[in-house]
C-alpha positions as CSV (number, residue, x, y, z in Angstrom):
1,M,42.4,130.4,77.0
2,A,46.0,131.7,76.9
3,R,48.4,130.5,74.2
4,G,50.2,127.3,75.3
5,E,47.5,126.7,78.0
6,P,46.0,123.2,77.5
7,L,42.3,122.8,77.1
8,V,42.4,119.5,79.1
9,C,44.8,119.5,82.0
10,Q,43.9,116.1,83.6
11,H,41.8,113.1,82.6
12,L,40.6,109.9,84.0
13,E,39.3,107.4,81.4
14,N,37.3,104.2,81.3
15,V,36.8,103.8,85.0
16,S,34.3,101.3,86.4
17,R,31.1,102.6,88.0
18,A,31.9,100.3,90.9
19,A,35.1,102.3,91.6
20,L,33.1,105.5,91.9
21,E,30.7,103.9,94.3
22,K,33.3,102.1,96.4
23,Y,36.2,104.7,96.3
24,Q,34.2,107.9,96.0
25,R,36.3,109.7,98.5
26,I,39.5,109.0,96.6
27,I,38.0,110.0,93.2
28,R,36.5,113.1,94.9
29,Q,40.0,114.3,95.7
30,Y,40.7,114.5,92.0
31,I,37.6,116.1,90.7
32,R,36.1,118.1,93.6
33,R,35.0,121.6,92.5
34,R,36.6,121.0,89.1
35,H,35.3,122.0,85.7
36,G,35.2,119.5,82.9
37,I,33.5,117.2,80.4
38,Y,32.4,113.7,81.4
39,A,31.2,110.7,79.5
40,L,29.1,107.7,80.6
41,Y,29.4,104.3,78.9
42,R,27.4,101.1,78.8
43,R,29.1,98.0,77.5
44,N,31.8,100.1,75.9
45,K,29.3,102.2,74.0
46,L,28.9,105.9,74.7
47,H,25.6,106.6,76.4
48,Y,25.8,110.2,77.6
49,V,28.1,113.3,77.4
50,G,27.8,116.3,79.7
51,L,29.6,119.2,81.3
52,A,29.8,120.3,84.9
53,T,31.4,123.0,87.1
54,N,31.4,120.5,89.9
55,L,32.1,117.0,88.6
56,T,31.8,115.3,92.0
57,S,28.2,116.2,92.5
58,R,27.2,115.6,88.9
59,L,28.6,112.1,88.8
60,R,27.0,111.3,92.2
61,Q,23.7,112.6,90.8
62,H,24.0,110.2,87.8
63,L,24.2,107.2,90.1
64,R,20.5,107.6,90.9
65,D,18.9,109.8,88.2
66,R,17.2,108.6,85.0
67,H,20.7,107.5,83.8
68,G,21.3,105.6,87.0
69,H,21.0,102.1,85.5
70,S,22.2,103.0,82.0
71,W,26.0,103.2,82.5
72,D,28.7,101.0,83.9
73,R,31.9,103.0,83.1
74,F,32.8,106.7,83.0
75,S,35.5,109.1,81.9
76,V,36.2,112.7,83.0
77,Y,38.3,115.4,81.3
78,L,39.3,118.3,83.6
79,T,39.6,121.7,82.0
80,I,41.2,125.0,83.1
81,G,38.2,127.2,83.7
82,D,34.9,126.9,81.8
83,R,35.4,129.3,78.9
84,H,35.0,126.8,76.1
85,M,33.2,124.0,77.9
86,K,29.8,124.6,76.5
87,E,31.0,124.7,72.9
88,L,33.2,121.6,73.5
89,E,30.1,119.7,74.8
90,S,28.1,120.9,71.8
91,L,30.8,119.7,69.4
92,L,30.9,116.3,71.0
93,L,27.1,116.0,71.0
94,R,26.9,116.9,67.3
95,I,29.6,114.5,66.2
96,V,28.8,111.5,68.5
97,Q,25.1,111.9,69.1
98,P,24.9,109.7,72.3
99,L,21.6,107.9,72.8
100,G,21.2,109.3,76.3
101,N,21.4,112.9,75.3
102,K,18.0,114.4,74.4
103,Q,19.4,117.7,73.2
104,R,21.6,118.4,70.2
105,G,24.5,120.8,70.8
106,R,24.2,124.4,69.6
107,F,26.8,126.9,68.4
108,P,25.1,130.3,69.0
109,R,28.1,132.3,67.8
110,S,29.1,130.1,64.8
111,E,28.0,130.6,61.2
112,N,26.3,127.8,59.4
113,L,28.0,127.6,56.1
114,R,25.3,125.5,54.4
115,H,23.4,128.7,53.2
116,R,26.6,130.1,51.8
117,L,27.4,126.8,50.1
118,T,23.9,126.7,48.5
119,R,24.2,130.3,47.2
120,D,27.8,129.8,45.9
121,V,26.9,126.6,44.1
122,R,24.0,128.3,42.4
123,R,26.2,131.1,41.4
124,R,28.8,128.7,40.0
125,Q,26.0,126.8,38.1
126,K,24.8,130.0,36.6
127,I,28.2,130.8,35.3
128,E,28.6,127.2,33.9
129,L,25.2,127.6,32.2
130,Y,26.2,130.7,30.4
131,D,29.5,129.1,29.3
132,L,27.5,126.1,27.9
133,V,24.8,127.9,26.1
134,G,26.5,131.2,25.3
135,G,25.5,134.7,26.0
136,R,26.9,137.4,28.2
137,S,27.3,136.4,31.8
138,L,25.5,138.4,34.4
139,V,27.8,137.4,37.1
140,V,30.9,139.6,37.7
141,L,32.4,137.1,40.2
142,E,34.7,135.6,37.5
143,S,35.8,138.9,36.0
144,P,39.6,139.0,35.5
145,A,39.7,142.7,35.6
146,D,42.1,144.2,38.2
147,D,42.6,147.8,37.2
148,E,41.2,151.2,38.1
149,S,39.3,152.0,34.9
150,A,35.7,153.0,35.4
151,D,34.4,150.5,32.9
152,R,35.7,147.6,34.9
153,P,34.0,146.2,38.0
154,P,35.5,147.1,41.4
155,K,38.4,144.9,42.4
156,L,36.4,143.2,45.2
157,A,33.5,142.3,42.9
158,R,35.1,138.9,42.0
159,Y,35.4,138.1,45.7
160,L,31.8,139.0,46.9
161,G,31.0,135.3,47.3
162,R,33.6,135.1,50.0
163,L,32.9,138.5,51.6
164,Q,29.8,137.6,53.5
165,R,30.6,140.2,56.2
166,R,31.0,143.4,54.3
167,M,32.8,145.3,57.1
168,L,36.5,146.1,56.7
169,K,38.8,147.4,59.4
170,A,42.4,148.5,60.0
171,T,44.5,150.0,62.7
172,F,46.7,153.0,61.6
173,K,48.9,154.8,64.1
174,G,46.9,153.3,67.0
175,E,43.5,154.4,65.6
176,L,40.9,151.9,64.4
177,V,39.4,152.8,61.0
178,R,36.4,151.1,59.4
179,A,35.0,150.8,55.9
180,R,32.2,148.9,54.2
181,V,32.1,146.9,51.0
182,R,29.1,147.7,48.9
183,R,27.0,145.2,46.9
184,D,28.9,146.0,43.7
185,G,32.3,145.4,45.3
186,S,33.2,149.1,45.8
187,I,34.3,150.4,49.2
188,R,32.6,153.2,51.1
189,F,34.9,155.1,53.5
190,R,33.8,158.2,55.3
191,G,31.1,159.1,52.9
192,K,33.1,158.5,49.7
193,V,33.2,155.4,47.4
194,Y,36.4,153.8,46.1
195,R,36.8,151.1,43.5
196,S,39.8,149.4,45.0
197,P,41.1,148.5,48.5
198,S,44.3,150.4,47.9
199,K,42.5,153.7,47.0
200,A,40.5,153.5,50.2
201,A,43.6,152.6,52.2
202,A,45.5,155.5,50.8
203,K,42.7,157.8,51.9
204,A,42.5,156.2,55.4
205,S,46.3,156.5,55.9
206,G,46.8,159.9,54.3
207,R,49.4,158.5,52.0
208,R,49.7,158.8,48.2
209,T,49.8,155.1,47.8
210,C,49.0,152.2,50.2
211,N,48.6,148.5,49.7
212,G,45.0,148.0,50.6
213,W,45.2,144.2,50.5
214,T,47.5,144.2,53.5
215,F,46.1,147.4,55.1
216,W,42.5,146.2,55.5
217,S,41.2,143.1,57.3
218,Y,37.8,141.4,56.8
219,E,35.9,139.0,59.1
220,R,36.2,135.6,57.5
221,A,34.1,134.0,60.2
222,P,32.6,135.3,63.5
223,G,35.6,136.9,65.4
224,D,38.1,135.6,62.8
225,W,39.7,138.8,61.2
226,V,42.3,138.2,58.5
227,R,44.1,140.3,55.9
228,L,42.1,141.1,52.8
229,S,45.0,139.5,50.8
230,E,43.7,136.1,52.0
231,L,40.9,136.5,49.4
232,R,43.6,136.2,46.6
233,R,45.0,132.9,47.9
């Protein structure tokens, strides 16, 4: 979907089933061969949500299928193309959970953050436990170190909880370069290991110095690449 292009370009809401049956030809002019999301209601309560690449035939089908006597009003939301329709339907199903829908919506390309939350809470609890009972913390996540000395953890070590996808990338002079964050927070680039993003960026750019926090990007979520500096916010 292009920037500025609406997801929903036309809509028709809370229309009586009787209108669809009696004035089907008129309504057909609006929705014939159109993509969109539709909703069926019974006594003002949502019964069913669906998507269709031909809304006319789908609504006509629902006049006589297993939902035939389960709805008395409907709404349609016309979209430009069908690129996001399936995810939009899944989003609605997961939030509203209509009684007439047997299946729950799925997000095949979305990351479920529950597992990350569980791990990060456990890590935080471990740190709190060491703070309460004393002893040396085994977790480098909270290390304040931010220098290049070899006895300090790598600069990205404290951000490993947020770096679930360990790949880094950057574009320099039109060329895509990639690096990988290791388990200890150091960065491997073209066979060598660097303790800071800036050292790796300097090598990748061929410069004496380079700000690695703005040079490299990481994948915050599937398909969502942001500057490494976002970790510091």
